[in-house]
Structures are given as structure tokens and as C-alpha cells.
C-alpha positions in Angstrom: 11.8 56.7 183.7 8.1 55.0 183.5 6.8 58.4 184.4 8.4 60.0 181.2 7.3 57.6 178.8 3.9 57.5 180.2 3.8 61.6 179.6 5.3 61.1 176.2 2.5 58.4 175.1 -0.4 60.6 176.7 1.2 63.8 174.8 1.7 61.6 171.6 -2.2 60.1 171.8 -3.5 63.5 172.5 -1.6 65.2 169.4 -2.6 62.6 167.2 -6.2 62.8 167.8 -5.8 66.8 167.7 -4.0 66.5 164.3 -6.7 64.1 162.8 -9.2 66.3 163.7 -7.4 69.4 162.1 -6.7 67.4 158.9 -10.6 66.5 158.5 -11.3 69.9 158.9 -8.6 71.1 156.3 -10.0 68.5 154.0 -13.4 69.8 154.2 -12.8 73.7 154.3 -9.4 73.9 152.5 -8.7 70.9 150.3 -6.3 73.0 148.4 -3.9 73.6 151.0 -3.8 70.0 151.7 -2.7 69.4 147.9 -0.4 71.9 148.1 1.8 70.3 150.7 1.6 67.0 149.3 -1.5 65.4 151.3 -3.7 63.5 148.8 -5.5 61.1 151.2 -5.5 61.2 155.1 -3.9 57.7 155.4 -0.9 58.4 157.6 1.4 57.0 155.3 4.9 58.7 154.3 3.6 61.2 152.1 0.7 62.5 154.5 3.2 62.5 157.2 5.6 64.9 155.2 2.6 67.1 154.6 1.8 67.3 158.3 5.8 68.1 158.9 5.2 70.9 155.9 2.1 72.3 157.8 3.9 72.7 161.2 7.0 73.7 160.4 7.1 75.5 157.1 5.7 78.4 155.6 2.8 76.5 153.8 1.1 76.4 157.0 1.4 80.1 158.0 -2.4 80.5 157.4 -3.5 78.2 159.9 -3.8 78.9 163.5 -1.3 78.6 166.0 -3.4 75.8 167.6 -3.6 73.9 164.4 0.7 74.2 163.9 1.5 73.1 167.3 -0.9 70.0 167.0 0.9 69.1 164.1 4.3 69.8 165.4 3.3 67.6 168.5 2.8 64.5 166.0 6.3 65.0 164.4 8.0 65.3 168.0 6.0 61.8 169.0 7.3 60.3 165.9 10.9 61.4 166.5 10.9 60.2 169.8 9.5 56.9 168.6 12.1 56.5 166.2 14.9 57.5 168.7 13.2 54.7 171.3 13.4 52.4 168.5 16.9 52.7 167.7 17.6 52.4 171.6 15.9 49.2 171.5 17.6 47.8 168.7 20.9 48.6 169.7 20.3 47.5 173.1 20.9 50.7 175.0 17.4 50.6 177.0 17.7 51.0 180.6 16.4 47.6 182.2 14.2 49.6 184.8 12.2 50.7 181.7 
């Protein structure tokens, strides 16, 4: 179980770094695209996360390269498993050997 958790952490960190790089590139090259998905400022709050979701999963990000879309999807996957893990911890359903 610890190996799986370690892999998820590494994947999450890599995805976050790639997404940050892509967002900064888009802010420099295509600020209108960021505005169209609701990203006003790259601050990683709810509006920014909603925009990242739209860029990764909706038609708004179709003009982006596949690698950029996968980076955005990877960040959303990371947030999903963090929420799931938080719910497991809150309800006491986490295995003791974690």
C-alpha cells in the first residue's frame, strides 16, 4: 500500500509541475484561452481548478497539444484521489499499515 501511495505522490507532484509550466505558457501565449475557461489568475484556487478541469476534459482545450491536456487531467486525478483519501481518513477506513 505504501508503494502505491508513493507512486501517487510522485505522479501528483510531476503533474502539478507540468501543469504550472503549461499554465504560465498559456498565460504568456494565449491569455484569451485562459479567460475563456474562467482562469483570471493562476492561483490554484477553485476558479483556477475549474478552468484546469475544462482545459483537460472539455472542448475548450481541444486546440492544446495532447501532452498539455494530459497534464491537466493528471492534476485533476491527483485532486480526486486526495479527496478520496481524505474521506477515508475522516471516516476511519484507512488500513493501519498505511
